[in-house]
C-alpha positions in Angstrom: 47.3 43.3 40.0 44.9 44.8 37.3 47.1 43.9 34.5 47.3 39.9 35.9 43.3 40.0 36.0 43.2 41.1 32.6 45.4 38.6 31.1 44.1 35.8 33.1 40.3 36.7 32.0 40.4 35.4 28.3 42.5 32.4 29.4 39.5 31.4 32.2 36.9 32.2 29.4 38.7 30.1 27.2 38.5 27.3 29.6 35.2 27.7 30.6 34.2 27.7 27.0 36.2 24.7 26.3 34.8 22.8 29.0 31.1 23.5 28.0 32.1 22.5 24.3 33.6 19.1 25.9 30.4 18.5 28.1 28.2 19.0 24.7 30.1 17.0 22.7 30.1 14.4 25.2 26.1 14.7 25.8 25.8 14.7 21.8 27.9 11.6 21.5 25.9 9.7 24.4 22.8 10.6 22.8 24.1 9.5 19.4 25.3 6.5 21.1 22.0 5.8 22.6 20.2 6.3 19.3 22.3 3.8 17.7 21.5 1.1 20.4 18.0 1.6 20.0 18.1 1.4 16.1 20.1 -2.0 16.7 17.4 -3.4 19.2 14.5 -2.4 17.2 16.1 -3.8 13.9 16.7 -6.8 15.9 13.0 -7.0 17.5 11.5 -6.3 13.7 13.6 -9.0 12.7 12.4 -11.3 15.4 8.9 -10.5 14.9 8.8 -11.2 11.3 10.5 -14.2 11.7 7.8 -15.4 14.4 5.2 -14.2 12.1 6.5 -16.7 9.4 7.0 -19.5 11.5 3.5 -19.2 13.0 1.9 -18.8 9.5 3.8 -21.9 8.4 2.6 -23.7 11.5 -1.3 -22.8 10.7 -0.6 -23.8 7.1 0.8 -27.1 8.1 -2.1 -27.9 10.5 -4.6 -27.2 7.6 -2.8 -29.2 5.2 -2.7 -32.1 7.9 -6.5 -31.7 8.3 -7.4 -31.5 4.6 -5.3 -35.0 3.9 -7.7 -36.7 6.6 -9.5 -39.3 4.2 -12.7 -39.6 6.5 -13.0 -35.7 6.9 -12.7 -35.2 2.8 -15.7 -37.7 2.3 -17.8 -36.0 4.7 -16.9 -32.8 3.4 -18.0 -34.3 -0.3 -20.9 -35.5 1.3 -22.0 -32.2 2.6 -22.5 -33.9 5.9 -22.0 -31.1 8.2 -22.7 -33.1 11.4 -20.6 -36.0 10.4 -17.6 -33.6 9.8 -18.1 -31.8 13.1 -18.1 -35.3 14.9 -15.0 -36.4 13.2 -12.9 -33.0 13.6 -14.1 -31.7 17.1 -12.0 -34.0 19.4 -8.9 -33.0 16.7 -9.7 -29.6 17.2 -9.6 -29.3 20.8 -6.4 -31.0 20.9 -4.9 -28.4 18.6 -6.3 -25.7 20.5 -4.8 -27.2 23.6 -1.4 -27.8 22.1 -0.9 -25.0 19.6 -3.5 -22.4 20.4 -5.6 -23.0 17.6 -8.6 -20.8 18.1 -10.5 -20.9 14.6 -11.1 -24.1 12.2 -13.4 -23.6 9.4 -14.3 -25.4 6.1 -15.1 -23.5 2.9 -16.8 -24.3 -0.3 -16.3 -22.2 -3.4 -15.8 -19.3 -3.6 -15.7 -18.4 0.0 -18.7 -19.9 1.8 -18.5 -21.4 5.3 -19.5 -24.9 5.6 -18.4 -25.5 9.1 -16.9 -23.6 12.0 -15.3 -26.4 13.9 -15.2 -23.9 16.7 -18.6 -22.6 16.4 -20.6 -25.1 14.6 -23.9 -22.8 15.1 -23.0 -20.4 12.3 -22.5 -21.4 8.9 -23.4 -21.0 5.2 -22.3 -17.2 5.3 -20.1 -15.7 2.5 -16.5 -14.4 3.8 -15.2 -13.2 0.5 -15.7 -9.6 1.2 -13.1 -9.7 4.0 -11.4 -12.6 4.1 -8.5 -13.2 1.3 -6.6 -16.6 2.4 -9.4 -18.6 2.0 -10.6 -17.2 -1.2 -7.0 -17.4 -2.8 -6.7 -20.9 -1.6 -9.8 -21.8 -3.4 -9.2 -20.0 -6.4 -5.6 -20.8 -6.8 -5.9 -24.5 -5.4 -2.7 -24.1 -3.4 -2.0 -23.9 0.3 -2.0 -20.0 1.5 -1.0 -18.2 4.8 -0.7 -14.8 6.5 -1.9 -12.2 9.0 -5.7 -11.0 8.5 -8.2 -9.7 10.7 -10.6 -12.7 11.4 -13.5 -13.6 13.6 -11.2 -13.8 16.8 -9.7 -10.6 15.9 -5.9 -10.3 14.5 -4.4 -13.9 13.6 -2.0 -15.9 11.8 -4.1 -18.0 9.5 -3.0 -20.9 7.4 -5.5 -22.6 4.7 -4.9 -25.9 2.3 -7.2 -26.9 -0.4 -9.3 -30.1 0.0 -9.3 -32.8 -2.9 -11.5 -35.6 -3.0 -11.7 -38.6 -5.9 -9.5 -36.0 -7.9 -11.9 -33.0 -7.5 -11.4 -29.8 -5.6 -14.2 -29.1 -3.0 -13.1 -26.2 -0.7 -10.4 -25.5 1.6 -9.7 -25.7 5.3 -8.3 -22.9 7.3 -6.6 -22.9 10.8 -6.3 -19.8 13.0 -3.9 -18.9 15.6 -4.8 -15.5 17.6 -2.5 -12.5 18.1 -3.3 -12.1 21.5 -2.1 -10.6 24.9 0.1 -13.9 25.7 1.7 -13.4 22.1 2.5 -9.9 23.1 3.6 -10.5 26.7 5.8 -13.4 25.4 7.5 -11.0 22.7 7.9 -8.2 25.1 9.6 -11.0 27.6 12.0 -12.3 25.2 12.9 -9.3 23.1 12.7 -6.6 26.2 10.7 -4.2 24.0 7.3 -3.1 24.3 5.1 -4.0 21.4 1.8 -2.7 20.3 -0.3 -3.5 17.3 -2.8 -1.2 15.9 -5.5 -1.9 13.3 -7.2 0.5 11.0 -10.7 1.2 11.2 -10.9 0.5 7.6 -9.9 -3.0 8.0 -12.6 -3.5 10.6 -15.4 -2.0 8.6 -16.8 -5.1 6.7 -16.3 -7.3 10.3 -18.3 -4.6 12.3 -21.1 -4.3 9.6 -21.4 -8.1 9.7 -24.0 -9.3 12.3 -22.1 -11.4 15.2 -19.2 -12.0 13.0 -16.7 -10.7 16.0 -16.3 -13.8 18.5 -13.8 -11.4 20.5 -12.5 -7.8 20.2 -9.5 -7.3 18.1 -6.5 -7.4 20.4 -4.6 -4.0 20.6 -2.2 -3.9 23.2 
């Protein structure tokens, strides 16, 4: 009996070790598979986010171009008639806000001085060159621009187009679409993935130091 036990003991130990090894291999394989699936999901979500960002940037730019092409708006802008321009554009702005979620529409004179905030006509004549690059580049390069920037309504998609009247470049008009909680929730529902957007404090310094420049908090979810 003692001899049998001595013979069986190494076999049993070998079986136990084999089972443990198989379990460890299985667990490791499952973890690797889960990690690979997560990597694929993250890559897919990242591509979808970049695609949606590009689409919304192009939409903002197209809307700005449409506004910049309005003859009556061009004329009022050329005449420096702020009240007339507001009367002409206000209803259009409200319609675009309702249809596309346009939060901001701003007319700029060179180099980047606010002529009219259609969404907030009580504030004008301030220079935004120190914290907004899209209107600056649009005016200086005389070509439409679009991208993601921190603006008055927080982080958003902005598109701008130059305004030309009688062959003269007068400035630019910019349209802003916000990256808000609704945007994040819709993306989460569509991609089945939580998303959070963080903005560095350094990007907010110039905004925070400018009185009354933030119309709403930067959306961070």
